[in-house]
N, C-alpha and C positions, 0 to 999 in steps of 0.2 A: 598407523596405517588407514591409508583414505579410503573411504567408505565407496564401494562400486558403483559406477554411474551409468544407468541405463537410458536409451532415447525410445519412445514410442515409435514403431515404422512407419504411421502417417503422418507424424509430426517431421521426419527425417525428409519423407517424398516430397511433402508438400513444400516444407524450407527449399528444397532442391530447385523445386519448379518457379517458386516465386523468386531466387536467386538468380534464375539463369533466363529470366524474362528480360528480352533485350540485349541479352549478350551473343556475342559472335559465336561463341563453343555451344551454345545450345544444338546447333546442328547433330555436333559430334554426339552428345548427350542423346538426343532424339535417335539416331541412326543405332548406336548400341542398345539402346532400350527397346527397337523394333526387330533387332536380332533375336531376341530372347522370346519371341512368341514363337518361334521354332521348336521349343520346347513344350512335348504334347501332355506332359503330366502337370496338372494345374498346380498341385502343391509345389513341385519342383519349379516350376514356374514363379510362382509366388516367391521364394525363396530366392531367386535369381534376382527379382525384381527387388526383393529388400538389399539385396548387396551391391547391385548398381547404384542404388539410391544413396546406402552407406558410403560407398567409394567417393561418388560425386559431392556426398557431404562434406569428406573430408580435404577433396580436392580444390573445392570452392572456398575451404578457410571457415566453414559455418562452427565448427566445432572450435575452434580457437577462441572466441571470446568466452566460451561456456568454460574451456580448461582454466582461462585466466582468473575468471571471478572463483571458479572453484579452487583454485590453487590459494587463492587470498584469504580463504576461509577453510583452508584444509585441516586446521588445529582444531576448530570449532566444530566442523562435521564430522572430524574423523569416528566418533561413537556411532554414525549413524548407521542401519544395516544397509542402506542403499539410499543412490540419491536418483531421482527419476524424473524425467522431461518427457510433458503430455501434451498434446496440442489441447487447447482451451476448446470446451464445448458449448457449442451456443453462444448466446451473451455474456459469459462467465468472464470475470476480470482476471488478469496475468498476476503473476505470483507465486510464493513459494507458501507451502503451507507442512507443517509437523503433523505425521500420521504416528499415534502411538498405537503400539498393537499389544505392550504389556510395559510393566516398569524396565526402564532401562532398553527396550526394544522398540525403535522409532524409524521410521523412513521419512525422508524429505522429499514433497513432491512437488514440482517446478511446473507451471501451465504457462506455456506462451502460445501467441498466435505465430503462426509459419511467417508469415511476413516480417514480424519483428525480430525472429530468428535469423531472416536473411538480411537484415541490416544490423550491421555491428554497431554502428552509432548509436542505435536503438537498445538492442539487447542487452550491451556491456553495463550500460549505468543501471538498467532494471534489475539485471541479476546482482550488482554489488549491493543495489539497495534491499533487495527482498532476502540474498545470505546474510546480509549484515543483522537484519531482523531476525532471524533463524538462531542466527550466533548468539543473541543477546538471549532468546528464548531459552538457548540450551546452558547457558552460563548459571550456574546456581546463586552467582552474586548478585544476577538481575534479578531472581526472584520473582520470576514470571508464573502469572497465573492465567490460564486461559479464558476467564469470566470475569468482567469488570463487576464491581459490587450493584447489586439490583438499587434502584433509585425508587424512593419510599414513593414520590408523584408520579410514577407512570413511565410509559414509552417514550414521550417527548424527552424526559429527563434523560431515560438511559440512551436516547441518540445523541443528545448533548454531550454527555459524559464521553461518550465513543469518540464523536467527532473531535473532542478537545484533547483527548488520549492520544489519538492517532497523529494529530498535527504535533503534539510535543513529541512523540517519539519518532516521527518522521524529521523532526526538526532537529532532534540529537542524532539520530545514524547520519543524514547529509552532511551535517558539521564534522564528525568524525571524518566522514569520506572525503570532504573537502581538506581536511588537515593531512590525511595520508596522499593527497594527491589524485584520488581515485574520482572525484565529480568535478566539474568546472564550478569556479569561486561565484558564477553568477546565479547558481541554485539559492544563493541565501537570499537574493530578492523575491524568489517564490516562495520559499518558506518564510520570510517575512511577512508578507503578504497574507499567508493563510492564517498567521499567529495575529496579526493586527485585527484580523475580522473575526476571530474567535474569542479574543482575550481584548476585547475593546475596553472590560473592565478596568484595567490594568491604566488605563488613561496615559499620561508623559511617561509612567514609569516601564511601559510595555517595551519600548528598546532595550532598557538594560535586561529587563526579564528574558526576553528570547534570547540576549547573549549568553545568557546562564546557559540557555538551554544548548545553544547552537555552537557556541565556542568553550563551553566549561565540561567539565568532566560528565562521564555518564551517569544519567540520574538512573538508580534502580526503578523496576516497576511499581513498589508501592510508594514512591515518590511523586512518580510520573501520574497515578491513579489520585492522590491527595492534590496536586497544582491542578487537576483537571475539574475534580470535585469544587474545590474553592480556591481559585486563582489567588484572590486577594491576600486571604490568610497563609495558602502556600508558598507564596514568595513572600512571605513575611513583609507586607506593605502597607503600613498604619499611619505615613504620613499624610499629614495635610492635602498635600496635594492628590492622594490617590484615596481620600477615605471613604469610606463606605457610605453612600449618602442614600442609599434603598436598595431594595433586592425584588428582582423582576418577577411578578406573582405566577408566572407561569414555571421558569426553569429554578426559581430561588435562588441564583447566584447573585452576588453582589454585581452592582451596575452604578456606572457616575452618568449614564446617559439613557433615554428611553425613545423609542422610534417617536419621530417627533408629531405623525397624524395618524395615529392608529386608526383611527374612526373611516379612514380613507383607504384603508386596505381592502380589496376587491373582497366582494361577497364570498367567493368561492374560500379564500383564504381565511378569513372572520368563521365561516363555516366550519371549515377544518380544526381552526383553534378550540372551537367550542365543542366539537367532537372529544375532544381530548378534554378541557376543561370546561364543563359546563356552566361555571360560577363566573366565567372569564367574561367583561364587558370592555369595550375600548377604551372607557374612561379610566380603567383599572391600570391602563397602560401595558408594555410589552418592550421589552430589550430589543435593541438591533440584531441581535444573534439569533432570537427565537422567531423574530419576524422575516428574518433570512432562511432560518430553517423551514417556516412554513411555507415560503414563497416556492422554495426547492420542493417540496414536498408535493404542492399541487401540480408544479411546473412537471415534474421527473419523480412521479411514487414509485418507480421501480428503484430507483436509488436506495429509497429510504427502506 
């Protein structure tokens, strides 16, 4: 049995308004809506508005991408108590989350911007990716755990582990969706670029390692954690071309390269590093991934 699906009325209303912008049938919608103001009872009038928006939501085909994405994950989502679509609040990210009320009792909540829901070309790939992640989480064979292991060297290491884990999991999900014909093959280059930056320590073996994740069988959660924690050992790379020549003094991960001129990093970046690692000095070096992490942290602290 499929899980019941519910849409927040505000998301439906705002998606309809966004979809009608610039369309010739917008006038018909507004005329229908204006007539509803003749209803004197506020509560009854609100119900009429909700019904009108729901009707136009269907007329405009806004529900079709949602039905398609849900249908593709119907088996995985079947045990859910319900699947709820709600608007993004404030600067929050779009995506799907699993809310567990008690063992075996959970709901899936998908948050979207109305403008995304109004654009089939945007919402379908997003839903396919997000619901595939939820499908992994619900599969006992994936052995998902909601929290990654806490890193002994502090928050910067926790962020690095989460970043690498997310890149690996996203690459695995996108690779499977590409093979199923549900994502365009061009997404491979996007995931490859992310992988290349985050896993520069793999050197020339990076392409082969990426292919193992993108084109191979789905790795379970514990394997993804192991690969993110120590990529060189996790991928079994001990050949001379990828040998471990040192570890970054910040993240502790093996690296074959270091930031070429750490002493030239801006003062605010070096200050941010020193705040997390008081003993660090530029002459000790820093891997390119940690340098980029702190550049991002200084430029966009909200994201971290």
